[in-house]
C-alpha positions in Angstrom: 145.4 54.6 154.5 143.2 56.9 156.4 141.7 60.4 156.0 144.4 61.8 158.2 147.0 60.6 155.7 145.7 63.0 153.1 148.3 65.6 152.2 147.4 69.2 152.8 147.0 70.0 149.1 144.5 67.1 148.8 142.5 68.5 151.7 142.4 71.9 150.0 141.4 70.1 146.8 138.5 68.4 148.5 137.3 71.6 150.1 137.6 73.5 146.8 135.5 70.9 145.1 132.8 71.0 147.8 132.7 74.8 147.6 132.5 74.5 143.8 129.5 72.2 144.0 127.7 74.6 146.4 128.5 77.7 144.3 127.3 75.8 141.2 123.9 75.2 142.7 123.6 78.8 143.9 124.6 80.1 140.5 122.3 77.6 138.8 119.4 78.6 140.9 119.9 82.3 140.2 120.2 81.6 136.4 117.1 79.4 136.4 115.1 82.2 138.0 116.2 84.4 135.1 115.9 81.7 132.4 114.0 84.0 130.0 117.1 86.2 129.7 119.6 85.5 126.9 122.3 83.0 128.1 120.5 82.0 131.3 119.5 78.5 130.1 123.0 77.8 128.8 124.5 79.0 132.1 122.2 76.5 133.9 123.6 73.8 131.7 127.2 74.8 132.5 126.7 74.8 136.3 124.8 71.6 136.3 127.6 69.9 134.3 130.2 71.5 136.6 128.3 70.2 139.7 128.2 66.7 138.3 131.8 66.9 137.4 132.9 68.1 140.9 130.6 65.7 142.7 132.0 62.7 140.8 135.5 63.8 141.7 134.5 64.0 145.4 132.9 60.6 145.2 136.0 59.1 143.6 138.1 60.5 146.5 135.5 59.3 149.1 135.6 55.7 147.8 139.4 55.9 147.1 142.2 54.4 149.2 142.6 57.5 151.4 139.0 57.5 152.7 136.7 54.5 152.4 138.8 52.3 150.2 135.7 51.1 148.5 135.3 48.6 145.6 136.9 49.5 142.3 133.6 49.3 140.4 132.4 52.4 142.3 135.4 54.3 141.0 134.5 53.1 137.5 130.9 54.2 138.0 131.9 57.7 139.1 134.2 58.1 136.1 131.4 57.1 133.7 128.9 59.6 135.2 131.6 62.3 135.2 131.8 62.4 131.4 128.1 63.4 131.3 129.0 66.5 133.4 132.1 67.3 131.2 129.9 67.1 128.1 127.2 69.3 129.5 129.8 71.9 130.6 131.3 72.1 127.2 128.0 72.4 125.4 126.5 74.8 127.8 129.6 77.1 127.8 129.5 77.4 124.0 125.8 78.2 124.0 126.4 80.8 126.7 129.2 82.4 124.7 126.9 82.6 121.6 124.1 84.4 123.5 126.3 86.5 125.8 128.2 88.0 122.8 125.0 88.8 120.9 125.0 85.8 118.5 121.5 84.7 119.4 120.7 84.2 115.7 122.9 81.0 116.0 121.5 80.0 119.4 118.6 78.1 117.9 116.9 74.8 118.7 118.9 73.3 115.9 122.2 74.4 117.5 121.1 73.1 120.9 120.3 69.7 119.3 123.8 69.6 117.7 125.5 70.6 120.9 123.6 67.8 122.7 125.2 65.2 120.5 128.6 65.3 122.3 127.5 64.8 125.9 125.2 62.0 124.8 127.9 60.3 122.6 130.7 60.5 125.2 128.4 59.2 127.9 127.4 56.3 125.6 131.0 55.4 125.0 131.8 55.7 128.7 129.1 53.2 129.6 129.1 50.8 126.6 132.6 51.1 125.1 134.9 52.2 127.9 137.9 50.6 126.2 137.7 53.4 123.6 138.0 56.0 126.4 140.6 54.3 128.5 143.4 52.2 127.0 144.4 51.4 130.6 142.2 51.7 133.6 143.5 50.1 136.8 143.1 50.4 140.6 145.8 52.3 142.5 146.4 52.3 146.2 148.5 55.4 146.0 146.5 57.7 143.8 144.1 60.1 145.4 141.2 59.0 143.1 141.9 55.3 143.4 143.0 54.5 139.8 145.6 55.0 137.1 144.7 55.3 133.4 145.9 55.9 129.9 143.5 57.6 127.5 142.2 55.8 124.4 141.3 57.1 120.9 137.7 58.2 121.9 139.2 60.4 124.6 141.5 62.0 122.1 138.6 62.9 119.8 136.6 64.1 122.8 139.5 66.3 123.9 140.0 67.9 120.5 136.3 68.6 120.2 136.0 70.1 123.7 139.0 72.3 123.4 138.1 73.4 119.9 134.6 74.4 121.0 135.9 76.1 124.1 138.5 78.1 122.1 135.8 79.3 119.7 133.7 80.5 122.6 136.7 82.3 124.2 137.4 83.9 120.8 133.8 85.3 120.7 134.2 86.5 124.3 137.5 88.3 123.7 136.2 89.9 120.5 133.2 91.2 122.4 135.3 92.6 125.2 137.5 94.6 122.8 134.5 96.0 120.9 132.2 97.1 123.7 132.1 100.0 126.1 133.7 100.1 129.6 130.8 98.9 131.6 130.2 95.8 129.5 133.9 95.3 129.1 134.3 94.9 132.9 131.3 92.5 132.9 132.9 90.6 130.0 136.2 90.4 131.8 134.5 88.9 134.8 132.8 86.3 132.6 136.1 85.6 130.8 137.9 85.0 134.1 135.2 82.6 135.3 135.2 80.8 132.0 138.9 80.6 131.5 139.7 79.1 135.0 138.3 75.6 134.4 139.9 75.6 130.9 143.4 76.4 132.3 142.9 74.0 135.2 142.2 71.0 133.0 145.0 72.0 130.6 147.7 71.9 133.3 146.3 68.5 134.5 146.5 67.0 131.0 149.9 68.5 130.6 151.1 66.5 133.6 151.9 69.5 135.7 149.6 68.6 138.6 148.5 65.1 139.8 144.7 65.9 139.8 142.3 67.6 137.4 141.9 71.2 138.6 139.0 72.0 136.2 136.3 71.2 138.7 138.2 73.0 141.5 138.5 76.0 139.3 134.7 76.3 139.3 135.2 78.1 142.7 136.8 80.9 140.7 134.0 80.6 138.1 131.3 81.0 140.8 133.0 83.9 142.4 133.6 85.7 139.1 130.1 85.1 137.9 128.7 86.1 141.3 130.6 89.4 141.1 129.3 90.0 137.6 125.7 89.2 138.8 125.7 91.5 141.8 127.9 94.3 140.5 126.8 94.4 136.8 123.5 92.5 136.9 124.7 89.7 134.6 121.2 88.3 134.1 119.3 91.5 134.4 121.4 93.6 132.0 123.3 91.4 129.6 126.2 92.6 127.4 123.6 92.8 124.6 121.6 95.3 126.6 120.9 97.3 123.4 119.1 94.3 122.1 117.1 94.1 125.3 116.0 97.7 124.8 114.9 96.8 121.3 113.0 93.8 122.8 111.0 96.0 125.2 110.1 98.9 122.9 106.8 99.0 121.0 108.4 99.7 117.7 108.9 96.7 115.4 112.6 96.1 114.8 114.1 93.3 112.7 117.4 92.6 111.0 117.9 90.9 107.6 121.2 89.6 106.3 122.3 90.1 102.7 120.2 87.1 101.6 117.1 88.5 103.4 117.2 85.9 106.1 116.1 86.9 109.6 119.1 87.7 111.8 117.0 89.0 114.7 113.6 90.5 115.4 111.9 91.8 118.5 108.5 90.7 119.9 106.8 93.7 118.2 108.1 92.6 114.8 107.1 89.0 115.5 103.6 90.2 116.3 103.4 92.4 113.2 104.4 89.5 110.9 102.4 87.0 112.9 105.4 84.6 113.4 107.2 82.9 116.2 110.7 84.5 116.7 112.5 81.2 117.3 111.0 79.6 114.2 112.0 82.3 111.8 115.6 83.1 112.8 117.9 82.1 109.9 115.0 81.7 107.5 114.3 83.8 104.4 111.7 86.4 105.1 109.5 85.4 102.2 109.4 81.8 103.2 108.0 82.5 106.7 106.2 85.8 106.4 102.8 85.7 104.6 101.5 89.1 105.6 102.4 92.6 104.3 104.0 91.3 101.1 103.5 94.7 99.4 105.8 96.2 102.1 108.4 93.5 101.3 108.2 94.3 97.6 108.5 98.0 98.2 111.7 97.8 100.3 113.3 94.6 99.0 116.5 96.2 97.8 116.5 99.4 99.8 119.6 100.0 102.0 118.8 103.4 103.6 115.2 104.6 103.8 113.1 107.1 105.8 109.5 106.8 104.7 105.9 106.5 105.8 103.6 103.6 105.0 100.1 102.4 105.6 99.5 98.7 106.2 96.4 96.7 107.0 96.8 94.8 110.3 94.1 93.1 112.4 91.3 94.5 110.3 92.7 98.0 111.0 94.6 100.4 108.8 97.8 101.4 110.6 100.3 104.0 109.8 104.1 103.5 110.3 107.2 105.5 110.0 109.8 103.1 108.5 113.5 103.5 108.9 116.1 101.2 107.2 119.7 101.3 108.1 122.6 99.4 106.5 124.9 97.5 108.8 128.6 97.1 107.8 131.4 94.9 109.1 134.9 96.0 110.0 135.8 96.0 106.3 132.9 98.3 105.4 131.0 95.4 103.7 127.3 95.4 103.9 126.3 92.4 106.0 122.7 93.2 107.0 119.9 95.8 107.1 118.1 96.9 110.2 114.4 97.8 109.9 112.5 100.0 112.4 108.8 100.5 112.1 107.2 103.1 114.5 103.5 102.9 114.8 102.2 106.5 114.5 98.6 105.5 113.7 97.1 107.4 116.6 99.2 110.5 115.8 98.2 110.5 112.1 94.6 109.9 113.0 94.5 112.8 115.4 96.2 115.0 112.9 93.7 114.1 110.2 90.9 114.7 112.6 92.1 118.1 113.6 92.6 119.1 110.0 89.1 117.8 109.1 87.5 119.5 112.1 89.0 122.8 111.1 87.6 122.3 107.6 84.2 121.4 109.0 84.3 124.6 111.2 85.0 126.7 108.1 82.1 125.1 106.2 79.7 125.6 109.1 80.8 129.3 109.4 80.3 129.7 105.7 76.8 128.2 105.6 75.7 130.1 108.7 77.1 133.4 107.6 75.9 133.2 104.0 73.3 130.6 103.3 71.3 131.0 106.5 71.4 134.8 106.3 69.5 134.8 102.9 66.3 133.1 104.1 66.3 135.2 107.3 66.4 138.3 105.2 63.6 137.0 102.9 61.4 136.1 105.9 62.1 139.4 107.6 61.1 141.2 104.4 57.8 139.4 104.1 57.0 140.0 107.8 57.7 143.7 107.4 55.4 143.8 104.3 52.7 142.0 106.3 52.9 144.5 109.1 52.6 147.4 106.7 49.8 146.0 104.5 48.0 143.6 106.8 48.0 141.1 103.9 48.5 137.7 105.6 49.1 136.1 102.2 52.7 137.4 102.5 53.2 135.1 105.5 53.2 132.0 103.2 56.5 132.8 101.5 57.9 133.8 104.9 56.9 130.4 106.2 58.7 128.8 103.2 61.9 130.7 104.2 61.5 129.4 107.8 61.2 125.9 106.4 64.4 126.4 104.4 66.2 127.7 107.5 65.1 124.5 109.3 66.5 122.4 106.5 69.8 124.3 106.5 70.1 123.9 110.3 69.4 120.2 110.1 71.9 119.6 107.3 74.6 121.7 109.1 74.0 119.6 112.2 74.3 116.4 110.1 77.5 117.6 108.5 79.0 118.5 111.9 77.9 115.3 113.5 78.7 112.8 110.7 81.6 114.6 109.2 83.6 114.5 112.3 86.6 112.2 113.0 86.3 108.4 112.8 87.5 106.7 115.9 86.0 103.2 115.7 85.8 101.2 112.5 84.7 97.7 111.8 84.7 95.4 108.7 81.6 96.4 106.7 80.4 94.5 103.6 79.5 96.9 100.8 76.5 95.0 99.5 74.8 94.7 102.9 75.3 98.4 103.9 74.1 99.5 100.5 70.9 97.5 100.9 70.3 98.9 104.3 70.8 102.5 103.1 68.5 102.0 100.2 65.7 100.9 102.5 66.0 104.2 104.4 65.5 106.4 101.3 62.3 107.2 99.5 63.3 105.8 96.1 60.0 105.7 94.3 60.2 103.5 91.2 64.0 103.5 91.2 65.8 100.2 91.5 69.2 99.3 93.1 71.7 97.0 91.6 74.8 95.9 93.6 77.0 94.4 90.9 79.9 93.3 93.2 81.1 93.8 96.7 83.9 93.6 99.2 84.5 94.2 102.9 86.4 97.1 104.2 86.9 99.0 107.5 84.5 101.9 108.1 82.2 103.6 110.7 79.1 101.6 109.8 76.6 104.4 110.8 78.4 107.1 108.9 79.0 105.0 105.9 75.2 104.2 105.7 74.5 108.0 106.0 76.9 108.6 103.1 75.2 106.1 100.9 71.7 107.4 101.9 72.8 110.9 100.7 74.2 109.5 97.4 71.0 107.5 96.8 68.8 110.6 97.4 71.1 112.6 95.1 70.6 110.0 92.3 66.9 109.5 92.8 66.0 113.2 93.1 68.3 114.4 90.3 67.8 111.4 88.0 64.0 111.3 88.5 63.0 115.0 88.5 63.3 117.8 86.1 62.0 121.3 85.7 58.3 121.5 84.8 59.3 122.5 81.3 61.5 119.5 80.8 64.7 117.9 82.1 68.0 119.8 81.8 71.4 118.3 82.7 72.3 121.3 84.8 69.3 120.6 87.1 71.3 117.7 88.5 73.9 119.8 90.3 73.7 122.1 93.3 74.3 125.7 92.4 74.4 128.7 94.7 71.6 131.3 94.2 71.0 134.8 95.6 67.4 135.4 94.4 64.9 136.0 97.1 62.1 133.8 96.0 62.0 130.0 95.4 61.4 128.7 91.9 59.6 125.4 91.4 61.7 124.4 88.4 64.9 124.6 90.5 63.7 122.3 93.2 66.0 119.4 92.4 68.6 119.9 95.1 69.1 117.7 98.2 66.7 118.8 100.7 63.5 119.5 98.7 61.5 118.3 95.7 58.5 120.6 96.4 57.5 123.6 94.4 56.7 127.0 95.7 53.5 126.9 97.7 53.8 123.3 98.6 56.9 123.4 100.6 56.6 122.1 104.1 59.3 121.2 106.8 58.7 117.5 106.3 59.1 117.8 102.5 62.9 118.3 102.9 65.2 115.3 102.7 66.9 115.2 106.1 70.5 114.2 105.3 71.9 112.5 108.3 68.6 111.1 109.6 66.5 108.2 108.5 63.5 110.2 107.5 62.4 110.1 103.9 61.5 112.8 101.4 58.1 112.9 99.7 58.1 111.3 96.3 58.5 113.5 93.2 55.4 114.2 91.2 54.8 111.8 88.4 54.8 114.5 85.8 58.3 115.5 86.8 59.7 112.0 86.2 62.4 111.7 83.5 61.4 109.4 80.6 63.8 106.4 80.8 63.4 103.6 78.4 61.7 101.4 81.0 60.2 104.3 83.0 62.5 103.8 86.0 65.8 104.9 87.3 68.5 102.4 88.0 71.2 103.1 90.7 74.2 100.9 90.6 76.8 100.2 93.3 80.0 98.4 92.6 83.7 98.2 93.3 86.6 99.7 91.3 90.2 98.6 91.1 93.4 100.1 89.7 92.8 98.4 86.4 89.3 99.7 86.2 90.3 102.9 84.5 88.8 105.0 87.2 90.5 107.8 89.2 92.6 106.3 92.0 95.1 107.8 94.3 98.7 106.5 93.7 99.4 103.6 95.9 95.8 102.8 96.7 94.1 99.7 95.3 90.4 100.0 95.8 87.3 102.1 95.8 83.5 101.9 95.2 81.1 103.9 93.2 77.4 104.8 93.1 76.2 105.5 89.5 72.8 106.1 87.9 71.3 106.3 84.4 69.9 109.8 84.9 70.9 113.1 83.1 74.3 113.2 84.7 76.4 116.2 85.8 78.1 118.4 83.2 81.9 118.2 83.3 82.2 121.9 83.9 80.1 121.7 87.0 81.7 118.7 88.6 84.6 120.5 90.4 82.1 122.7 92.3 79.2 120.3 93.3 81.0 119.1 96.5 81.3 122.6 97.9 79.0 123.5 100.8 76.0 125.6 99.7 76.4 124.9 96.0 72.8 124.4 94.8 70.4 125.1 91.9 67.4 125.5 94.2 66.3 128.2 96.6 64.7 125.5 98.7 67.8 123.4 98.9 70.7 123.7 101.2 73.6 122.7 98.9 74.9 120.4 101.7 73.9 117.0 100.4 77.1 116.1 98.5 79.1 118.2 101.0 78.0 115.8 103.7 79.2 112.9 101.5 82.5 114.7 101.1 82.8 115.3 104.9 82.1 111.6 105.8 84.5 110.4 103.1 87.3 112.7 104.3 86.8 111.6 107.9 87.6 108.1 106.7 90.6 109.3 104.7 88.8 108.6 101.3 88.6 110.7 98.2 85.4 111.6 96.3 85.4 112.1 92.5 82.5 113.0 90.2 82.6 111.2 86.9 80.1 110.0 84.2 78.5 106.6 84.2 78.5 104.4 81.1 74.9 105.4 80.4 75.7 109.1 80.6 74.4 109.5 84.2 76.2 110.6 87.3 78.8 108.4 88.9 80.3 109.2 92.3 83.5 107.4 93.1 85.1 107.0 96.5 88.7 105.8 96.5 91.6 105.4 98.9 89.8 102.6 100.6 91.8 99.5 101.8 89.8 96.3 101.9 90.3 94.0 104.8 93.5 92.0 104.2 95.2 94.4 101.9 97.9 96.9 102.5 98.9 100.2 100.8 101.9 102.3 100.9 101.9 106.1 100.8 
């Protein structure tokens, strides 16, 4: 026989297979370029398998009796290779159906490995146990492909598996089409048409309705349908699970857990938050693969519908999130999963806190300038007027002291405004190291520092050191000085005063330890700088058992019995063994301008309060175990911990 003896239908069959091979390569190239999109890799597998299948059919015809009339072993070879293409097509189609219809949680490496078993197994049988595939396989001079055959037991098993898997994929696709909106329904119909064509083509062949297998020929329809879906509906650019694509691209962390708390899906932001690889955790229980943010998991383990705000520690930074949890139900209103959405509003919360704090700072500055600064100005003006009237220059000395007090007030106000502002950049700071550094910057006299324990937490290093310097000055000055007539507990707090002349026995406030007549600008403690105050006179020292004051720095926890904000887990304290602060005075000592001394500013502990608030911490005044003052700072999250609010 010759090529010219080919019937017309056979010529069309050959042309269709050639076109099918070409379209397969075009479609495969396009899918490969978009291989990062869901379903693309599976689609490549489908078209590669289809190309092999169609190519082997063409080679069988080429070496058959109507064309080259080649040796029969070539026909056998083409048939054996063909089964690899068939196996790849079936496996790829099912994987594509999973991803296309939004079942990516099942499209894992494990699934791919299981699907690969069939093409490998059927190829192995075709090469090494062909009798199991073909009960009869003989040359034929009249058949277009050059052989006649009867299928064996292995082919029956292969057929049942291939059709079963294909039917499941088609069921997924049909269900998707009926559930989704019109745009994706049209896209789904295009994919359904392209997928159904080879299925039907092979079915009519095996049913004996046509003399040749139409499945590879039907890939012409597949290529056209998929091409239409690609160019009309951007098959690889906007998949039917476009909503999941949107989730993948947003900055919010989104993940879905089934009823057993196993990962159904999570987007890149959630994977980054939990520090996991998405492909490795799908199908796994969240607690077996997530080691971070366990407090978050405990808090919402059984919650079905939640709208809340939480703080978590991530990458050495405390971050604020709005969390939303939504239940997902099936068609029978049964809870099947929970969707979690975490929106990072750290910047917004930080800016809000900064604005609130800046407003408070402004009010404090206005209060100090309008009240505390006006008093020494009036005093100085009075003495200057008296000097003008009497000519007695001795009246200028108290006027000079008032000017010194004004200078101290201005310096402390500037410090409060500068160091009490918002905190933009933080870093991990060890408590023991920063305490030692701050202690070196303060004139502590004979006092000693003990750091009983330490931890590392995020803070503005410079502002934290300034806070500790002010606390140390407060302890040293109030714990080591008293009135000349003897120590009194109420000398250790900063009260407001309206008298016009300074008194030596009240000079125990931040900013001065000098008595009247000895006050100089450099005698004041400059909170917010690294300059040091002059040491207190020895006769003013409090009599401790060993003659010295001990200042202690340590950490506190929820089980410490100290005052902690609900949900927080850590704080630190600065305590001394001085006279302490009476309980009735403690609520007021943090107020700006609250002082017992005319020469003080009343801003020392207010600066501490401002810096703490800028970090989001809370300051509490308590009593140490020895009866001295104890200043607690809480609401601090150590590096590696998380807290919910």
